[in-house]
C-alpha distance (Angstrom), angle and dihedral (degrees) to the residues before:
residue distance angle dihedral
M1 . . .
P2 3.78 . .
E3 3.81 114.2 .
A4 3.79 106.1 -133.5
V5 3.81 94.4 -171.5
R6 3.80 133.6 11.3
W7 3.79 141.3 136.8
S8 3.79 121.2 -75.5
P9 3.82 110.9 -116.0
D10 3.83 92.0 -96.7
R11 3.85 92.5 43.9
R12 3.78 89.3 -128.6
A13 3.80 93.6 111.4
V14 3.79 141.4 34.1
R15 3.80 110.3 -115.2
I16 3.81 114.6 -150.2
I17 3.76 138.1 173.0
D18 3.81 103.8 -116.6
Q19 3.78 97.4 -128.2
R20 3.79 92.8 -169.3
A21 3.81 88.4 75.2
L22 3.83 96.3 52.2
P23 2.97 135.7 140.6
E24 3.79 94.4 14.4
R25 3.80 96.2 50.0
H26 3.81 135.9 14.3
V27 3.80 103.0 -137.4
E28 3.81 126.6 174.1
R29 3.81 123.7 -160.6
D30 3.80 134.3 -169.8
L31 3.81 116.1 -137.3
R32 3.79 111.2 -151.8
T33 3.82 104.7 157.9
L34 3.78 137.4 50.4
D35 3.80 91.2 -114.5
E36 3.80 91.5 52.0
A37 3.80 92.2 49.6
C38 3.81 93.8 47.3
E39 3.79 92.0 47.1
A40 3.82 91.5 49.4
I41 3.81 92.8 51.1
R42 3.80 95.7 41.4
T43 3.82 94.8 48.3
L44 3.82 93.9 44.0
A45 3.78 96.1 -113.4
V46 3.80 81.4 134.3
R47 3.81 115.4 24.4
G48 3.78 144.4 155.9
A49 3.79 119.0 89.2
P50 3.84 97.4 -99.9
A51 3.82 93.9 43.4
I52 3.80 91.2 48.1
G53 3.79 90.4 54.0
I54 3.80 92.1 48.1
A55 3.80 93.5 46.8
A56 3.80 92.0 48.1
A57 3.81 92.7 49.9
M58 3.79 92.2 49.0
A59 3.81 92.7 44.8
F60 3.80 89.2 50.3
A61 3.81 89.7 56.3
V62 3.81 92.3 45.8
V63 3.80 94.4 50.5
M64 3.80 93.6 43.4
A65 3.82 89.1 61.0
D66 3.82 86.4 79.3
E67 3.82 88.7 66.4
A68 3.82 94.2 65.4
G69 3.81 93.0 119.4
A70 3.79 97.1 41.4
S71 3.78 127.1 106.1
A72 3.79 119.3 -105.9
S73 3.81 92.0 -104.9
D74 3.81 92.7 49.2
R75 3.80 90.3 48.0
A76 3.78 90.2 52.5
C77 3.80 91.8 51.5
R78 3.78 91.9 47.7
A79 3.81 91.4 47.1
A80 3.80 91.0 53.9
T81 3.80 90.7 51.1
I82 3.81 93.5 48.4
A83 3.79 92.0 48.2
A84 3.81 93.0 48.0
T85 3.80 91.5 49.8
L86 3.80 92.8 50.2
R87 3.81 92.0 43.5
E88 3.81 91.9 58.4
T89 3.82 94.4 58.0
R90 3.84 96.6 79.1
P91 3.81 113.5 9.7
T92 3.82 99.1 -178.1
A93 3.82 100.9 57.8
V94 3.81 106.7 85.6
N95 3.83 93.4 -164.2
L96 3.80 89.5 70.2
A97 3.81 93.9 60.5
W98 3.82 91.5 38.6
A99 3.82 92.7 55.5
L100 3.80 93.8 44.8
D101 3.80 91.4 49.6
R102 3.80 88.2 55.0
M103 3.81 90.7 51.8
L104 3.80 92.0 48.5
G105 3.78 88.6 51.2
V106 3.81 89.4 57.3
V107 3.81 90.3 50.7
Q108 3.80 89.5 54.8
R109 3.80 95.4 45.1
T110 3.80 95.1 48.1
A111 3.81 99.4 40.4
D112 3.82 93.2 120.8
R113 3.78 98.1 36.1
D114 3.79 128.0 99.3
D115 3.81 92.1 -142.8
W116 3.81 94.7 57.7
H117 3.79 93.8 122.6
E118 3.80 93.6 47.8
A119 3.81 86.2 53.0
L120 3.81 90.6 53.9
V121 3.80 92.1 50.8
G122 3.79 88.9 47.1
E123 3.80 92.6 51.8
A124 3.80 92.9 48.7
T125 3.81 89.6 48.9
A126 3.80 89.7 49.4
I127 3.81 90.7 53.2
L128 3.82 89.2 52.7
D129 3.81 93.8 46.3
E130 3.79 92.6 45.5
D131 3.78 90.8 52.1
R132 3.79 91.4 52.7
A133 3.79 90.5 52.8
M134 3.81 92.4 43.6
C135 3.79 91.7 53.2
R136 3.79 90.3 55.5
R137 3.81 92.1 48.9
I138 3.81 91.7 47.9
G139 3.78 89.3 51.7
E140 3.78 92.7 49.6
H141 3.81 92.1 50.6
A142 3.81 93.5 44.7
L143 3.79 91.7 48.0
S144 3.81 88.6 68.4
L145 3.83 87.0 66.0
F146 3.81 94.8 52.2
P147 3.80 119.4 94.1
A148 3.79 116.2 -143.0
D149 3.81 112.2 -74.6
A150 3.80 90.5 7.3
R151 3.78 122.9 -158.9
V152 3.79 104.9 -142.2
S153 3.80 135.9 -168.8
T154 3.80 120.6 -156.0
H155 3.79 138.0 172.4
C156 3.80 130.6 -145.4
N157 3.82 116.0 -15.0
A158 3.79 123.5 -53.5
G159 3.78 98.8 155.5
A160 3.78 136.3 96.5
L161 3.81 91.4 -52.1
A162 3.81 90.2 61.4
T163 3.80 98.3 46.4
G164 3.77 145.0 30.9
G165 3.81 92.5 -101.9
I166 3.81 139.1 23.1
G167 3.78 94.4 -40.7
T168 3.78 136.9 -105.1
A169 3.81 110.5 -102.5
L170 3.81 91.8 23.8
A171 3.81 95.0 45.1
A172 3.81 92.3 86.3
V173 3.81 90.2 47.4
Y174 3.79 90.3 57.3
L175 3.81 92.7 44.9
A176 3.80 91.5 48.2
A177 3.80 88.7 53.8
E178 3.82 88.6 48.2
R179 3.81 90.5 57.5
G180 3.80 90.0 51.8
D181 3.81 102.1 -98.3
H182 3.78 121.7 145.5
V183 3.80 100.0 -129.2
R184 3.79 120.3 -172.3
V185 3.82 116.6 -160.8
F186 3.79 123.1 -161.8
V187 3.81 105.5 -155.0
D188 3.80 121.3 -159.6
E189 3.80 109.6 -138.6
T190 3.85 87.1 -129.7
R191 3.76 107.6 -141.6
P192 2.93 143.1 -111.9
L193 3.83 97.8 23.4
L194 3.81 95.9 24.0
Q195 3.79 98.5 -132.4
G196 3.79 88.1 160.0
S197 3.79 97.9 53.7
R198 3.80 97.3 33.1
L199 3.80 99.2 40.6
T200 3.81 115.0 13.6
A201 3.80 95.5 42.5
W202 3.82 89.8 46.2
E203 3.81 93.1 47.8
L204 3.82 95.8 45.8
Q205 3.78 95.1 44.5
R206 3.80 89.9 48.7
A207 3.83 87.9 54.4
G208 3.80 93.0 50.5
I209 3.82 95.8 -109.5
D210 3.83 119.8 149.1
V211 3.81 100.7 -109.9
V212 3.81 130.5 179.1
L213 3.80 119.2 -168.4
I214 3.82 116.7 -144.8
G215 3.79 135.3 174.2
D216 3.79 117.5 -100.3
A217 3.82 92.8 -106.5
M218 3.82 94.4 48.6
A219 3.82 100.9 72.9
P220 3.84 94.6 83.3
S221 3.81 90.6 55.8
V222 3.81 90.9 50.0
M223 3.81 89.4 49.8
R224 3.80 91.2 49.1
R225 3.79 89.2 56.0
G226 3.81 89.0 54.8
E227 3.80 94.7 -115.9
I228 3.83 98.6 126.8
D229 3.81 123.7 71.8
L230 3.80 97.9 -178.6
C231 3.79 145.0 -8.7
I232 3.79 122.0 -132.8
V233 3.80 126.5 179.7
G234 3.79 138.6 165.3
A235 3.80 129.1 -115.3
D236 3.79 139.0 -135.4
R237 3.81 96.1 -163.6
I238 3.80 133.5 3.2
A239 3.80 117.7 -159.0
A240 3.79 122.7 -140.2
N241 3.83 91.8 -100.9
G242 3.82 93.5 52.0
D243 3.81 99.1 -99.0
V244 3.80 108.3 145.8
A245 3.79 130.8 -146.8
N246 3.79 112.3 -154.8
K247 3.80 139.3 145.2
I248 3.81 114.3 -42.0
G249 3.79 108.6 -88.6
T250 3.80 95.5 41.5
Y251 3.81 91.5 101.1
A252 3.81 91.6 54.1
L253 3.82 90.6 50.4
A254 3.82 90.4 50.3
V255 3.82 91.9 50.6
A256 3.81 90.3 50.8
A257 3.80 91.7 47.7
H258 3.82 91.5 49.9
H259 3.81 91.5 50.6
H260 3.80 92.3 50.4
G261 3.81 96.5 41.8
V262 3.81 93.7 -114.5
P263 3.84 115.4 148.5
F264 3.80 111.9 -111.6
Y265 3.81 115.7 -153.1
V266 3.81 132.0 -176.3
A267 3.82 120.0 -155.5
A268 3.79 121.5 -163.3
P269 3.81 141.0 137.7
S270 3.79 117.5 -96.5
S271 3.83 87.8 -109.7
T272 3.83 86.4 72.5
F273 3.82 91.7 63.9
D274 3.80 109.9 100.3
P275 3.82 110.0 -163.7
A276 3.81 90.1 177.1
T277 3.81 90.6 65.2
A278 3.80 109.7 72.2
T279 3.81 100.2 -164.8
G280 3.76 140.9 -3.3
D281 3.80 89.7 -96.5
D282 3.82 87.7 70.7
I283 3.83 95.3 54.4
V284 3.80 114.9 108.0
I285 3.81 107.3 -127.3
E286 3.78 116.5 -149.2
S287 3.81 116.8 -128.2
R288 3.79 117.1 -145.8
A289 3.81 130.6 -149.5
P290 3.84 115.9 -74.1
D291 3.79 92.1 -127.5
E292 3.81 91.0 65.2
L293 3.81 82.4 76.3
R294 3.78 101.4 28.4
R295 3.80 96.4 44.6
G296 3.77 105.8 22.3
F297 3.82 107.8 -169.9
G298 3.81 90.7 -11.3
T299 3.81 99.8 -54.8
L300 3.80 119.1 114.4
T301 3.82 106.7 -123.3
A302 3.81 99.7 162.4
P303 3.80 138.2 31.9
P304 3.82 104.4 -64.9
D305 3.80 94.0 -123.8
V306 3.82 101.4 37.2
P307 3.83 112.5 130.7
V308 3.79 112.9 -106.0
Y309 3.81 134.9 -154.5
N310 3.81 106.3 -161.0
P311 3.82 115.8 164.5
A312 3.80 113.3 173.2
F313 3.81 93.2 -145.4
D314 3.77 142.8 26.6
V315 3.80 131.8 -159.0
T316 3.79 122.4 -114.9
P317 3.83 111.1 -155.9
A318 3.79 116.6 -123.3
A319 3.82 89.2 -120.4
L320 3.82 89.5 71.3
I321 3.81 95.1 49.4
T322 3.80 119.5 93.5
A323 3.81 94.0 -166.1
I324 3.79 142.0 -22.4
V325 3.80 115.4 -133.4
S326 3.79 118.8 -153.3
D327 3.79 135.1 164.5
R328 3.82 85.6 -90.9
G329 3.81 95.4 58.2
V330 3.81 142.5 -90.0
H331 3.81 113.7 -32.4
R332 3.79 117.1 -159.5
P333 3.82 131.3 -170.9
P334 2.93 132.2 -46.7
F335 3.77 84.4 50.1
D336 3.80 118.3 -138.6
F337 3.79 108.8 165.8
H338 3.80 93.0 -175.8
A339 3.79 92.1 63.0
S340 3.80 125.5 72.7
P341 3.82 112.0 -93.9
């Protein structure tokens, strides 16, 4: 499995796979400064809600090393500034804020200790290790929903490249292959940045999974032909009522699945649940640059001054979701994430 984010050997940098270069080149980068980390998250060099949270936590620890000679109060002020700057890079993904809040908690608890920085590194490492374990548990729970030799539809990338482990939505695909199933995955290309074709197709093919790339508008036709048993996608934020924010195009896939009677599952770690957000209408949706549509990958494909609507995410209502799979189990409607699944 590719490792989307990990420590550099000296633990003085965050090592990422630069996903902007895939699938043409496999490039790794070390992030050593706050500006480098923010640029990597904002430009999708590292992406996927869990991986963003991990990268931000690790970058926080790396940057805070510069405060070794500062007083406890000055460190606290600097920590708040670093966290706020990282938090602003991707406002929709709840894991980012969740991970940074954990790091700020360590700053507060270790204010008078000499090993405060070691504690920060330890917390960031724990977030990475926990995510790896959570991915496996999500996969095990989701696998119970997969028929033998499942034919699966997915959107965007919710695999190893989006997490610290084997993924969320793709975790069950990998575990099904482990048990000997022949799994076929229909991957939406996921416009406009093509995370499906550039990342998911690359990752699955590299793992030896039977993968078929389709255009975003083609999934309903494949469903109509009876070639899809289930849909499973990831999530960037899950509201208290079960509404799910995920990559733009997820809502359309859910509508198509509902029309064709295909189960629609969402897989995400429990850190993606946001009990403070009542419904999907309250989720802040990130807007991306117009030229991601007008000049996709540098080529002009529209009038250069045409107005553009380019949200990075959409919200799928809970009514369209068959179940949400977390590391805690399979949650079914009506969703109550405080109760045991």
